[in-house]
Jmol script that loads the backbone (N, CA, C; Angstrom):
load data "model"
ATOM      1  N   MET A   1       0.434 -84.078-148.067  1.00  0.00           N
ATOM      2  CA  MET A   1      -0.483 -83.995-147.040  1.00  0.00           C
ATOM      3  C   MET A   1      -0.172 -84.041-145.365  1.00  0.00           C
ATOM      4  N   LYS A   2       1.142 -84.773-144.963  1.00  0.00           N
ATOM      5  CA  LYS A   2       1.680 -85.245-144.028  1.00  0.00           C
ATOM      6  C   LYS A   2       2.355 -83.054-143.701  1.00  0.00           C
ATOM      7  N   LYS A   3       2.968 -82.808-144.420  1.00  0.00           N
ATOM      8  CA  LYS A   3       3.558 -81.375-144.415  1.00  0.00           C
ATOM      9  C   LYS A   3       2.297 -80.427-143.559  1.00  0.00           C
ATOM     10  N   LEU A   4       1.319 -80.357-144.381  1.00  0.00           N
ATOM     11  CA  LEU A   4       0.035 -79.903-144.746  1.00  0.00           C
ATOM     12  C   LEU A   4      -0.750 -79.867-142.760  1.00  0.00           C
ATOM     13  N   VAL A   5      -0.775 -81.191-142.870  1.00  0.00           N
ATOM     14  CA  VAL A   5      -1.072 -81.582-140.897  1.00  0.00           C
ATOM     15  C   VAL A   5      -0.312 -80.781-139.675  1.00  0.00           C
ATOM     16  N   ALA A   6       0.677 -81.398-140.313  1.00  0.00           N
ATOM     17  CA  ALA A   6       2.233 -80.616-139.815  1.00  0.00           C
ATOM     18  C   ALA A   6       2.108 -79.098-139.380  1.00  0.00           C
ATOM     19  N   VAL A   7       1.736 -78.301-140.613  1.00  0.00           N
ATOM     20  CA  VAL A   7       2.139 -76.907-140.143  1.00  0.00           C
ATOM     21  C   VAL A   7       0.833 -76.518-139.792  1.00  0.00           C
ATOM     22  N   ALA A   8      -0.251 -76.790-140.062  1.00  0.00           N
ATOM     23  CA  ALA A   8      -1.708 -76.507-139.591  1.00  0.00           C
ATOM     24  C   ALA A   8      -1.628 -77.014-137.689  1.00  0.00           C
ATOM     25  N   THR A   9      -0.613 -78.111-137.827  1.00  0.00           N
ATOM     26  CA  THR A   9      -0.755 -78.395-136.140  1.00  0.00           C
ATOM     27  C   THR A   9       0.298 -76.849-135.108  1.00  0.00           C
ATOM     28  N   ALA A  10       0.835 -77.139-135.903  1.00  0.00           N
ATOM     29  CA  ALA A  10       2.736 -75.913-135.456  1.00  0.00           C
ATOM     30  C   ALA A  10       1.748 -74.668-135.636  1.00  0.00           C
ATOM     31  N   ALA A  11       0.447 -74.510-136.345  1.00  0.00           N
ATOM     32  CA  ALA A  11       0.185 -72.883-136.624  1.00  0.00           C
ATOM     33  C   ALA A  11      -0.972 -72.275-135.144  1.00  0.00           C
ATOM     34  N   VAL A  12      -1.575 -73.943-134.959  1.00  0.00           N
ATOM     35  CA  VAL A  12      -2.849 -73.445-134.030  1.00  0.00           C
ATOM     36  C   VAL A  12      -1.948 -73.609-132.722  1.00  0.00           C
ATOM     37  N   LEU A  13      -0.803 -74.411-132.382  1.00  0.00           N
ATOM     38  CA  LEU A  13       0.091 -74.273-130.527  1.00  0.00           C
ATOM     39  C   LEU A  13       0.896 -73.372-130.989  1.00  0.00           C
ATOM     40  N   MET A  14       0.855 -72.589-131.823  1.00  0.00           N
ATOM     41  CA  MET A  14       1.608 -71.196-131.459  1.00  0.00           C
ATOM     42  C   MET A  14       0.891 -70.011-131.384  1.00  0.00           C
ATOM     43  N   SER A  15      -0.394 -70.142-132.123  1.00  0.00           N
ATOM     44  CA  SER A  15      -0.818 -69.202-131.769  1.00  0.00           C
ATOM     45  C   SER A  15      -1.968 -68.676-130.592  1.00  0.00           C
ATOM     46  N   GLY A  16      -1.876 -68.317-129.539  1.00  0.00           N
ATOM     47  CA  GLY A  16      -2.913 -68.078-128.380  1.00  0.00           C
ATOM     48  C   GLY A  16      -4.078 -67.836-128.696  1.00  0.00           C
ATOM     49  N   CYS A  17      -4.574 -68.722-128.395  1.00  0.00           N
ATOM     50  CA  CYS A  17      -6.698 -68.376-127.969  1.00  0.00           C
ATOM     51  C   CYS A  17      -6.750 -66.912-127.931  1.00  0.00           C
ATOM     52  N   ALA A  18      -6.606 -66.423-126.499  1.00  0.00           N
ATOM     53  CA  ALA A  18      -7.311 -64.953-126.503  1.00  0.00           C
ATOM     54  C   ALA A  18      -6.715 -64.098-127.229  1.00  0.00           C
ATOM     55  N   SER A  19      -5.403 -64.881-128.027  1.00  0.00           N
ATOM     56  CA  SER A  19      -4.553 -63.403-129.514  1.00  0.00           C
ATOM     57  C   SER A  19      -5.275 -63.525-129.860  1.00  0.00           C
ATOM     58  N   VAL A  20      -6.133 -64.485-130.732  1.00  0.00           N
ATOM     59  CA  VAL A  20      -6.540 -64.798-131.591  1.00  0.00           C
ATOM     60  C   VAL A  20      -8.206 -64.154-131.379  1.00  0.00           C
ATOM     61  N   LEU A  21      -8.985 -65.176-130.517  1.00  0.00           N
ATOM     62  CA  LEU A  21     -10.236 -64.828-130.260  1.00  0.00           C
ATOM     63  C   LEU A  21     -10.593 -63.372-129.278  1.00  0.00           C
ATOM     64  N   THR A  22     -10.002 -62.542-128.991  1.00  0.00           N
ATOM     65  CA  THR A  22      -9.940 -61.383-128.694  1.00  0.00           C
ATOM     66  C   THR A  22      -8.886 -59.970-128.888  1.00  0.00           C
ATOM     67  N   ASP A  23     -10.174 -59.474-128.470  1.00  0.00           N
ATOM     68  CA  ASP A  23      -9.019 -57.280-129.371  1.00  0.00           C
ATOM     69  C   ASP A  23      -8.120 -57.216-128.020  1.00  0.00           C
ATOM     70  N   ASP A  24      -7.203 -56.166-128.794  1.00  0.00           N
ATOM     71  CA  ASP A  24      -6.534 -55.681-128.087  1.00  0.00           C
ATOM     72  C   ASP A  24      -7.197 -54.781-126.595  1.00  0.00           C
ATOM     73  N   THR A  25      -8.770 -54.284-126.813  1.00  0.00           N
ATOM     74  CA  THR A  25      -9.101 -53.226-126.150  1.00  0.00           C
ATOM     75  C   THR A  25     -10.493 -54.172-125.562  1.00  0.00           C
ATOM     76  N   THR A  26     -11.120 -53.690-124.198  1.00  0.00           N
ATOM     77  CA  THR A  26     -12.401 -53.955-124.013  1.00  0.00           C
ATOM     78  C   THR A  26     -12.369 -53.248-123.582  1.00  0.00           C
ATOM     79  N   SER A  27     -14.610 -52.963-123.668  1.00  0.00           N
ATOM     80  CA  SER A  27     -15.547 -52.017-123.005  1.00  0.00           C
ATOM     81  C   SER A  27     -15.615 -51.988-122.209  1.00  0.00           C
ATOM     82  N   ILE A  28     -16.083 -51.281-121.273  1.00  0.00           N
ATOM     83  CA  ILE A  28     -15.925 -50.864-119.262  1.00  0.00           C
ATOM     84  C   ILE A  28     -17.346 -49.996-119.726  1.00  0.00           C
ATOM     85  N   ASN A  29     -18.367 -50.090-119.033  1.00  0.00           N
ATOM     86  CA  ASN A  29     -19.491 -49.281-118.708  1.00  0.00           C
ATOM     87  C   ASN A  29     -18.614 -48.515-117.416  1.00  0.00           C
ATOM     88  N   ILE A  30     -18.449 -47.406-117.115  1.00  0.00           N
ATOM     89  CA  ILE A  30     -18.334 -46.667-116.598  1.00  0.00           C
ATOM     90  C   ILE A  30     -19.406 -45.893-116.028  1.00  0.00           C
ATOM     91  N   GLY A  31     -19.669 -45.866-114.614  1.00  0.00           N
ATOM     92  CA  GLY A  31     -20.962 -44.947-113.986  1.00  0.00           C
ATOM     93  C   GLY A  31     -20.614 -44.440-112.330  1.00  0.00           C
ATOM     94  N   THR A  32     -21.321 -43.262-111.544  1.00  0.00           N
ATOM     95  CA  THR A  32     -21.443 -42.763-110.866  1.00  0.00           C
ATOM     96  C   THR A  32     -22.521 -43.601-109.872  1.00  0.00           C
ATOM     97  N   SER A  33     -22.111 -43.295-108.502  1.00  0.00           N
ATOM     98  CA  SER A  33     -23.401 -43.694-107.644  1.00  0.00           C
ATOM     99  C   SER A  33     -24.221 -42.488-107.885  1.00  0.00           C
ATOM    100  N   THR A  34     -24.244 -41.153-108.180  1.00  0.00           N
ATOM    101  CA  THR A  34     -25.302 -40.234-108.098  1.00  0.00           C
ATOM    102  C   THR A  34     -25.838 -40.213-109.425  1.00  0.00           C
ATOM    103  N   GLY A  35     -25.386 -41.001-110.707  1.00  0.00           N
ATOM    104  CA  GLY A  35     -26.118 -40.590-111.634  1.00  0.00           C
ATOM    105  C   GLY A  35     -25.707 -39.877-113.318  1.00  0.00           C
ATOM    106  N   GLU A  36     -24.995 -38.889-112.528  1.00  0.00           N
ATOM    107  CA  GLU A  36     -24.505 -37.474-112.660  1.00  0.00           C
ATOM    108  C   GLU A  36     -22.881 -37.726-113.263  1.00  0.00           C
ATOM    109  N   GLU A  37     -23.167 -36.986-114.819  1.00  0.00           N
ATOM    110  CA  GLU A  37     -22.288 -36.670-115.342  1.00  0.00           C
ATOM    111  C   GLU A  37     -20.691 -36.026-115.131  1.00  0.00           C
ATOM    112  N   VAL A  38     -19.719 -36.919-114.740  1.00  0.00           N
ATOM    113  CA  VAL A  38     -18.455 -36.124-114.303  1.00  0.00           C
ATOM    114  C   VAL A  38     -17.143 -36.779-115.296  1.00  0.00           C
ATOM    115  N   THR A  39     -15.892 -36.248-115.518  1.00  0.00           N
ATOM    116  CA  THR A  39     -14.774 -35.921-115.881  1.00  0.00           C
ATOM    117  C   THR A  39     -14.562 -36.744-116.096  1.00  0.00           C
ATOM    118  N   VAL A  40     -13.502 -38.097-116.229  1.00  0.00           N
ATOM    119  CA  VAL A  40     -12.493 -38.456-115.494  1.00  0.00           C
ATOM    120  C   VAL A  40     -11.584 -38.641-116.467  1.00  0.00           C
ATOM    121  N   ALA A  41      -9.908 -39.682-115.921  1.00  0.00           N
ATOM    122  CA  ALA A  41      -8.855 -39.755-116.475  1.00  0.00           C
ATOM    123  C   ALA A  41      -8.697 -40.911-116.489  1.00  0.00           C
ATOM    124  N   ILE A  42      -7.948 -41.414-117.741  1.00  0.00           N
ATOM    125  CA  ILE A  42      -7.713 -43.151-117.778  1.00  0.00           C
ATOM    126  C   ILE A  42      -6.370 -43.190-118.151  1.00  0.00           C
ATOM    127  N   ASP A  43      -5.312 -43.487-118.225  1.00  0.00           N
ATOM    128  CA  ASP A  43      -4.023 -43.515-118.637  1.00  0.00           C
ATOM    129  C   ASP A  43      -3.880 -42.613-119.643  1.00  0.00           C
ATOM    130  N   GLY A  44      -4.215 -41.393-119.134  1.00  0.00           N
ATOM    131  CA  GLY A  44      -3.978 -40.047-119.627  1.00  0.00           C
ATOM    132  C   GLY A  44      -4.805 -39.317-120.834  1.00  0.00           C
ATOM    133  N   GLN A  45      -5.577 -40.318-120.635  1.00  0.00           N
ATOM    134  CA  GLN A  45      -6.973 -39.756-122.139  1.00  0.00           C
ATOM    135  C   GLN A  45      -8.408 -39.767-120.753  1.00  0.00           C
ATOM    136  N   GLU A  46      -9.004 -38.400-121.161  1.00  0.00           N
ATOM    137  CA  GLU A  46     -10.192 -37.795-121.031  1.00  0.00           C
ATOM    138  C   GLU A  46     -11.465 -38.146-121.073  1.00  0.00           C
ATOM    139  N   TYR A  47     -12.341 -38.818-120.336  1.00  0.00           N
ATOM    140  CA  TYR A  47     -13.334 -39.502-120.784  1.00  0.00           C
ATOM    141  C   TYR A  47     -14.531 -38.637-120.123  1.00  0.00           C
ATOM    142  N   THR A  48     -16.019 -38.683-120.100  1.00  0.00           N
ATOM    143  CA  THR A  48     -16.952 -38.263-119.977  1.00  0.00           C
ATOM    144  C   THR A  48     -17.781 -39.104-119.445  1.00  0.00           C
ATOM    145  N   VAL A  49     -18.068 -39.610-117.701  1.00  0.00           N
ATOM    146  CA  VAL A  49     -18.842 -40.898-118.104  1.00  0.00           C
ATOM    147  C   VAL A  49     -19.899 -40.098-117.188  1.00  0.00           C
ATOM    148  N   PRO A  50     -20.743 -40.782-116.634  1.00  0.00           N
ATOM    149  CA  PRO A  50     -21.297 -42.765-117.134  1.00  0.00           C
ATOM    150  C   PRO A  50     -21.242 -42.629-118.779  1.00  0.00           C
ATOM    151  N   GLY A  51     -20.991 -43.617-119.464  1.00  0.00           N
ATOM    152  CA  GLY A  51     -20.879 -44.224-120.532  1.00  0.00           C
ATOM    153  C   GLY A  51     -19.453 -45.876-120.634  1.00  0.00           C
ATOM    154  N   ILE A  52     -20.058 -45.635-121.606  1.00  0.00           N
ATOM    155  CA  ILE A  52     -18.960 -47.026-122.036  1.00  0.00           C
ATOM    156  C   ILE A  52     -17.596 -46.583-123.018  1.00  0.00           C
ATOM    157  N   VAL A  53     -16.570 -47.329-121.981  1.00  0.00           N
ATOM    158  CA  VAL A  53     -15.292 -46.799-122.612  1.00  0.00           C
ATOM    159  C   VAL A  53     -14.112 -47.505-122.589  1.00  0.00           C
ATOM    160  N   SER A  54     -13.264 -47.838-123.819  1.00  0.00           N
ATOM    161  CA  SER A  54     -12.828 -48.754-125.072  1.00  0.00           C
ATOM    162  C   SER A  54     -10.917 -48.566-123.878  1.00  0.00           C
ATOM    163  N   LEU A  55     -10.545 -49.184-123.086  1.00  0.00           N
ATOM    164  CA  LEU A  55      -9.394 -48.846-123.344  1.00  0.00           C
ATOM    165  C   LEU A  55      -8.469 -51.192-123.063  1.00  0.00           C
ATOM    166  N   LYS A  56      -7.247 -50.695-123.488  1.00  0.00           N
ATOM    167  CA  LYS A  56      -6.245 -50.970-124.460  1.00  0.00           C
ATOM    168  C   LYS A  56      -5.880 -52.395-123.236  1.00  0.00           C
ATOM    169  N   LYS A  57      -5.847 -53.593-123.282  1.00  0.00           N
ATOM    170  CA  LYS A  57      -5.918 -54.172-122.913  1.00  0.00           C
ATOM    171  C   LYS A  57      -4.224 -54.283-121.566  1.00  0.00           C
ATOM    172  N   SER A  58      -3.494 -54.653-121.196  1.00  0.00           N
ATOM    173  CA  SER A  58      -2.780 -54.594-120.013  1.00  0.00           C
ATOM    174  C   SER A  58      -2.227 -55.918-119.114  1.00  0.00           C
ATOM    175  N   ASN A  59      -0.943 -55.578-119.060  1.00  0.00           N
ATOM    176  CA  ASN A  59      -0.612 -56.539-118.012  1.00  0.00           C
ATOM    177  C   ASN A  59      -0.928 -55.244-116.534  1.00  0.00           C
ATOM    178  N   ALA A  60      -1.743 -54.602-116.327  1.00  0.00           N
ATOM    179  CA  ALA A  60      -1.772 -53.681-115.205  1.00  0.00           C
ATOM    180  C   ALA A  60      -3.243 -53.053-114.830  1.00  0.00           C
ATOM    181  N   ASP A  61      -3.502 -52.933-113.788  1.00  0.00           N
ATOM    182  CA  ASP A  61      -4.183 -52.741-113.464  1.00  0.00           C
ATOM    183  C   ASP A  61      -4.409 -51.122-113.982  1.00  0.00           C
ATOM    184  N   LYS A  62      -6.304 -50.743-113.820  1.00  0.00           N
ATOM    185  CA  LYS A  62      -6.180 -49.216-114.321  1.00  0.00           C
ATOM    186  C   LYS A  62      -6.555 -48.462-113.224  1.00  0.00           C
ATOM    187  N   THR A  63      -6.107 -46.775-113.260  1.00  0.00           N
ATOM    188  CA  THR A  63      -6.849 -46.072-112.202  1.00  0.00           C
ATOM    189  C   THR A  63      -7.578 -45.532-113.026  1.00  0.00           C
ATOM    190  N   ILE A  64      -8.854 -44.973-112.231  1.00  0.00           N
ATOM    191  CA  ILE A  64      -9.648 -43.365-112.835  1.00  0.00           C
ATOM    192  C   ILE A  64      -9.834 -42.864-112.132  1.00  0.00           C
ATOM    193  N   VAL A  65      -9.164 -41.229-112.779  1.00  0.00           N
ATOM    194  CA  VAL A  65      -9.299 -40.528-111.826  1.00  0.00           C
ATOM    195  C   VAL A  65     -10.097 -39.283-111.828  1.00  0.00           C
ATOM    196  N   SER A  66     -10.458 -39.461-111.403  1.00  0.00           N
ATOM    197  CA  SER A  66     -12.105 -38.486-111.127  1.00  0.00           C
ATOM    198  C   SER A  66     -11.466 -36.426-111.324  1.00  0.00           C
ATOM    199  N   LYS A  67     -11.990 -36.225-112.204  1.00  0.00           N
ATOM    200  CA  LYS A  67     -11.889 -34.612-111.798  1.00  0.00           C
ATOM    201  C   LYS A  67     -12.653 -33.835-111.235  1.00  0.00           C
ATOM    202  N   ASP A  68     -13.595 -34.128-110.431  1.00  0.00           N
ATOM    203  CA  ASP A  68     -14.571 -34.042-110.003  1.00  0.00           C
ATOM    204  C   ASP A  68     -14.364 -34.059-108.456  1.00  0.00           C
ATOM    205  N   ASN A  69     -14.891 -32.669-107.636  1.00  0.00           N
ATOM    206  CA  ASN A  69     -14.346 -32.720-106.343  1.00  0.00           C
ATOM    207  C   ASN A  69     -15.567 -33.491-105.435  1.00  0.00           C
ATOM    208  N   ARG A  70     -16.139 -34.006-105.926  1.00  0.00           N
ATOM    209  CA  ARG A  70     -17.729 -34.640-105.238  1.00  0.00           C
ATOM    210  C   ARG A  70     -17.472 -35.942-105.561  1.00  0.00           C
ATOM    211  N   CYS A  71     -16.509 -36.677-106.498  1.00  0.00           N
ATOM    212  CA  CYS A  71     -16.417 -37.834-106.433  1.00  0.00           C
ATOM    213  C   CYS A  71     -15.528 -38.924-105.929  1.00  0.00           C
ATOM    214  N   ALA A  72     -15.162 -39.715-105.419  1.00  0.00           N
ATOM    215  CA  ALA A  72     -13.660 -40.113-105.219  1.00  0.00           C
ATOM    216  C   ALA A  72     -12.348 -39.625-106.450  1.00  0.00           C
ATOM    217  N   LYS A  73     -11.750 -39.618-105.737  1.00  0.00           N
ATOM    218  CA  LYS A  73     -10.025 -38.805-106.149  1.00  0.00           C
ATOM    219  C   LYS A  73      -9.389 -40.253-107.564  1.00  0.00           C
ATOM    220  N   GLN A  74      -9.722 -41.762-106.768  1.00  0.00           N
ATOM    221  CA  GLN A  74      -9.526 -42.512-107.618  1.00  0.00           C
ATOM    222  C   GLN A  74     -10.207 -43.470-107.242  1.00  0.00           C
ATOM    223  N   THR A  75     -10.325 -44.610-108.496  1.00  0.00           N
ATOM    224  CA  THR A  75     -10.860 -46.481-108.418  1.00  0.00           C
ATOM    225  C   THR A  75     -10.232 -46.719-109.717  1.00  0.00           C
ATOM    226  N   VAL A  76      -9.518 -47.894-108.784  1.00  0.00           N
ATOM    227  CA  VAL A  76      -8.834 -48.741-109.374  1.00  0.00           C
ATOM    228  C   VAL A  76      -9.771 -50.257-109.757  1.00  0.00           C
ATOM    229  N   LEU A  77      -9.497 -49.989-111.077  1.00  0.00           N
ATOM    230  CA  LEU A  77      -9.951 -50.990-112.010  1.00  0.00           C
ATOM    231  C   LEU A  77      -9.067 -52.631-112.551  1.00  0.00           C
ATOM    232  N   LYS A  78      -9.792 -53.282-111.001  1.00  0.00           N
ATOM    233  CA  LYS A  78      -8.009 -55.013-111.543  1.00  0.00           C
ATOM    234  C   LYS A  78      -8.067 -55.292-112.404  1.00  0.00           C
ATOM    235  N   LYS A  79      -7.166 -55.602-112.731  1.00  0.00           N
ATOM    236  CA  LYS A  79      -7.050 -56.962-114.229  1.00  0.00           C
ATOM    237  C   LYS A  79      -7.269 -57.896-113.930  1.00  0.00           C
ATOM    238  N   GLU A  80      -8.230 -58.677-114.807  1.00  0.00           N
ATOM    239  CA  GLU A  80      -8.223 -60.049-114.560  1.00  0.00           C
ATOM    240  C   GLU A  80      -8.173 -61.075-115.728  1.00  0.00           C
ATOM    241  N   ILE A  81      -8.130 -62.503-115.514  1.00  0.00           N
ATOM    242  CA  ILE A  81      -7.462 -63.363-117.109  1.00  0.00           C
ATOM    243  C   ILE A  81      -8.963 -63.229-117.516  1.00  0.00           C
ATOM    244  N   GLU A  82      -8.662 -63.238-118.621  1.00  0.00           N
ATOM    245  CA  GLU A  82     -10.270 -63.809-119.912  1.00  0.00           C
ATOM    246  C   GLU A  82     -10.021 -64.986-119.789  1.00  0.00           C
ATOM    247  N   THR A  83     -11.194 -65.464-119.444  1.00  0.00           N
ATOM    248  CA  THR A  83     -11.532 -66.801-119.698  1.00  0.00           C
ATOM    249  C   THR A  83     -11.089 -67.857-121.107  1.00  0.00           C
ATOM    250  N   GLU A  84     -10.881 -66.588-121.903  1.00  0.00           N
ATOM    251  CA  GLU A  84     -10.327 -67.819-123.535  1.00  0.00           C
ATOM    252  C   GLU A  84      -8.652 -68.366-122.636  1.00  0.00           C
ATOM    253  N   PHE A  85      -8.290 -67.662-122.009  1.00  0.00           N
ATOM    254  CA  PHE A  85      -6.855 -67.508-121.841  1.00  0.00           C
ATOM    255  C   PHE A  85      -6.618 -69.468-121.351  1.00  0.00           C
ATOM    256  N   TRP A  86      -7.591 -69.266-120.138  1.00  0.00           N
ATOM    257  CA  TRP A  86      -7.394 -70.460-119.812  1.00  0.00           C
ATOM    258  C   TRP A  86      -7.940 -71.903-120.453  1.00  0.00           C
ATOM    259  N   ILE A  87      -8.690 -71.873-121.139  1.00  0.00           N
ATOM    260  CA  ILE A  87      -9.422 -72.927-122.336  1.00  0.00           C
ATOM    261  C   ILE A  87      -7.702 -72.856-123.107  1.00  0.00           C
ATOM    262  N   ASN A  88      -6.529 -71.971-123.418  1.00  0.00           N
ATOM    263  CA  ASN A  88      -5.707 -72.434-124.697  1.00  0.00           C
ATOM    264  C   ASN A  88      -4.884 -72.660-123.989  1.00  0.00           C
ATOM    265  N   LEU A  89      -4.473 -72.789-122.675  1.00  0.00           N
ATOM    266  CA  LEU A  89      -3.935 -73.253-121.791  1.00  0.00           C
ATOM    267  C   LEU A  89      -3.565 -74.833-121.584  1.00  0.00           C
ATOM    268  N   VAL A  90      -4.690 -74.729-121.311  1.00  0.00           N
ATOM    269  CA  VAL A  90      -6.049 -76.612-121.032  1.00  0.00           C
ATOM    270  C   VAL A  90      -5.252 -77.342-122.636  1.00  0.00           C
ATOM    271  N   SER A  91      -5.737 -76.159-123.600  1.00  0.00           N
ATOM    272  CA  SER A  91      -6.258 -77.216-124.683  1.00  0.00           C
ATOM    273  C   SER A  91      -4.529 -76.980-125.865  1.00  0.00           C
ATOM    274  N   GLY A  92      -3.682 -75.653-125.487  1.00  0.00           N
ATOM    275  CA  GLY A  92      -2.984 -75.814-126.322  1.00  0.00           C
ATOM    276  C   GLY A  92      -1.782 -75.538-126.055  1.00  0.00           C
ATOM    277  N   GLY A  93      -1.238 -75.656-123.968  1.00  0.00           N
ATOM    278  CA  GLY A  93      -0.274 -76.087-123.235  1.00  0.00           C
ATOM    279  C   GLY A  93       0.625 -74.249-123.898  1.00  0.00           C
ATOM    280  N   PRO A  94       2.062 -74.876-123.314  1.00  0.00           N
ATOM    281  CA  PRO A  94       3.154 -73.753-122.845  1.00  0.00           C
ATOM    282  C   PRO A  94       2.553 -72.568-124.472  1.00  0.00           C
ATOM    283  N   LEU A  95       2.907 -73.088-125.628  1.00  0.00           N
ATOM    284  CA  LEU A  95       3.315 -71.845-126.453  1.00  0.00           C
ATOM    285  C   LEU A  95       2.415 -71.342-126.581  1.00  0.00           C
ATOM    286  N   GLY A  96       0.859 -71.527-126.738  1.00  0.00           N
ATOM    287  CA  GLY A  96      -0.265 -70.563-126.729  1.00  0.00           C
ATOM    288  C   GLY A  96      -0.348 -69.705-125.682  1.00  0.00           C
ATOM    289  N   SER A  97      -0.490 -69.560-124.745  1.00  0.00           N
ATOM    290  CA  SER A  97      -0.640 -69.430-123.706  1.00  0.00           C
ATOM    291  C   SER A  97       0.775 -68.261-123.602  1.00  0.00           C
ATOM    292  N   THR A  98       1.603 -68.625-123.758  1.00  0.00           N
ATOM    293  CA  THR A  98       3.105 -67.394-124.183  1.00  0.00           C
ATOM    294  C   THR A  98       2.420 -66.394-124.933  1.00  0.00           C
ATOM    295  N   THR A  99       2.110 -67.126-125.911  1.00  0.00           N
ATOM    296  CA  THR A  99       1.830 -65.546-127.386  1.00  0.00           C
ATOM    297  C   THR A  99       0.628 -64.951-126.378  1.00  0.00           C
ATOM    298  N   ASP A 100      -0.334 -65.589-125.806  1.00  0.00           N
ATOM    299  CA  ASP A 100      -1.507 -64.577-124.734  1.00  0.00           C
ATOM    300  C   ASP A 100      -0.799 -63.885-123.704  1.00  0.00           C
ATOM    301  N   MET A 101       0.591 -64.028-123.414  1.00  0.00           N
ATOM    302  CA  MET A 101       0.693 -63.524-122.473  1.00  0.00           C
ATOM    303  C   MET A 101       1.711 -61.928-122.656  1.00  0.00           C
ATOM    304  N   ALA A 102       2.546 -62.395-124.228  1.00  0.00           N
ATOM    305  CA  ALA A 102       2.979 -61.725-124.861  1.00  0.00           C
ATOM    306  C   ALA A 102       2.162 -60.535-125.107  1.00  0.00           C
ATOM    307  N   THR A 103       1.095 -60.836-126.080  1.00  0.00           N
ATOM    308  CA  THR A 103       0.848 -59.641-126.291  1.00  0.00           C
ATOM    309  C   THR A 103      -0.510 -59.217-125.054  1.00  0.00           C
ATOM    310  N   GLU A 104       0.004 -58.844-124.300  1.00  0.00           N
ATOM    311  CA  GLU A 104      -0.826 -58.983-123.437  1.00  0.00           C
ATOM    312  C   GLU A 104      -2.615 -59.024-123.548  1.00  0.00           C
ATOM    313  N   LYS A 105      -3.511 -59.662-124.350  1.00  0.00           N
ATOM    314  CA  LYS A 105      -4.669 -60.039-124.915  1.00  0.00           C
ATOM    315  C   LYS A 105      -5.159 -61.087-122.808  1.00  0.00           C
ATOM    316  N   MET A 106      -4.005 -61.700-122.878  1.00  0.00           N
ATOM    317  CA  MET A 106      -5.011 -62.420-122.028  1.00  0.00           C
ATOM    318  C   MET A 106      -5.477 -61.890-120.770  1.00  0.00           C
ATOM    319  N   TRP A 107      -4.971 -60.481-120.780  1.00  0.00           N
ATOM    320  CA  TRP A 107      -5.591 -60.063-119.387  1.00  0.00           C
ATOM    321  C   TRP A 107      -7.412 -59.011-120.154  1.00  0.00           C
ATOM    322  N   THR A 108      -8.159 -58.788-119.019  1.00  0.00           N
ATOM    323  CA  THR A 108      -9.595 -57.956-119.181  1.00  0.00           C
ATOM    324  C   THR A 108      -9.639 -57.143-118.006  1.00  0.00           C
ATOM    325  N   TYR A 109     -10.539 -56.687-118.325  1.00  0.00           N
ATOM    326  CA  TYR A 109     -11.132 -55.718-116.992  1.00  0.00           C
ATOM    327  C   TYR A 109     -12.751 -55.994-116.820  1.00  0.00           C
ATOM    328  N   ALA A 110     -13.219 -55.338-115.325  1.00  0.00           N
ATOM    329  CA  ALA A 110     -14.904 -55.763-115.062  1.00  0.00           C
ATOM    330  C   ALA A 110     -15.458 -55.391-116.233  1.00  0.00           C
ATOM    331  N   ASP A 111     -16.577 -55.869-116.787  1.00  0.00           N
ATOM    332  CA  ASP A 111     -17.988 -55.450-117.419  1.00  0.00           C
ATOM    333  C   ASP A 111     -18.220 -53.856-117.448  1.00  0.00           C
ATOM    334  N   SER A 112     -18.177 -53.594-115.415  1.00  0.00           N
ATOM    335  CA  SER A 112     -18.789 -52.006-115.169  1.00  0.00           C
ATOM    336  C   SER A 112     -18.078 -51.721-114.035  1.00  0.00           C
ATOM    337  N   VAL A 113     -17.862 -50.558-113.842  1.00  0.00           N
ATOM    338  CA  VAL A 113     -17.333 -50.137-112.725  1.00  0.00           C
ATOM    339  C   VAL A 113     -18.147 -49.159-112.458  1.00  0.00           C
ATOM    340  N   GLU A 114     -18.794 -48.844-110.954  1.00  0.00           N
ATOM    341  CA  GLU A 114     -19.458 -47.541-110.175  1.00  0.00           C
ATOM    342  C   GLU A 114     -18.294 -46.710-109.145  1.00  0.00           C
ATOM    343  N   ILE A 115     -17.846 -45.172-110.372  1.00  0.00           N
ATOM    344  CA  ILE A 115     -17.582 -44.371-109.064  1.00  0.00           C
ATOM    345  C   ILE A 115     -17.821 -43.626-108.173  1.00  0.00           C
ATOM    346  N   ASN A 116     -17.883 -43.854-106.773  1.00  0.00           N
ATOM    347  CA  ASN A 116     -18.937 -43.095-105.875  1.00  0.00           C
ATOM    348  C   ASN A 116     -18.529 -41.731-105.296  1.00  0.00           C
ATOM    349  N   CYS A 117     -20.054 -40.960-105.613  1.00  0.00           N
ATOM    350  CA  CYS A 117     -19.886 -39.661-105.936  1.00  0.00           C
ATOM    351  C   CYS A 117     -21.161 -39.289-104.503  1.00  0.00           C
ATOM    352  N   LYS A 118     -20.673 -37.454-104.541  1.00  0.00           N
ATOM    353  CA  LYS A 118     -21.747 -37.496-103.694  1.00  0.00           C
ATOM    354  C   LYS A 118     -22.575 -36.542-104.132  1.00  0.00           C
ATOM    355  N   LYS A 119     -23.585 -35.746-103.605  1.00  0.00           N
ATOM    356  CA  LYS A 119     -24.501 -35.345-103.664  1.00  0.00           C
ATOM    357  C   LYS A 119     -24.005 -33.524-104.211  1.00  0.00           C
TER     358      LYS A 119
END
end "model"
wireframe off; spacefill off
backbone 0.3
color backbone group
């Protein structure tokens, strides 16, 4: 019984909360100031916005590059730390938070962003 408790405790401490509770991707609602559709590229992948885009989490800001001359050429989407990471740091200590950091699941981005465009 003691071995089972020890193994379960080790598993909890070594797994990161954000790594267990969040996905590899995050969904972002990207809009335009005019409401008109434009084509953008993020990480080399093209999307038509306004719309919801699923992006892979990483330890880097994302740059939204507009293909439309009426819109800002680049809009930066800044990385943010997932709430689950802080919970894990407080409750699980450095082992779990290190897992979150290594898997890059500790990062997320704003839920929505607007690209500035002219009519």
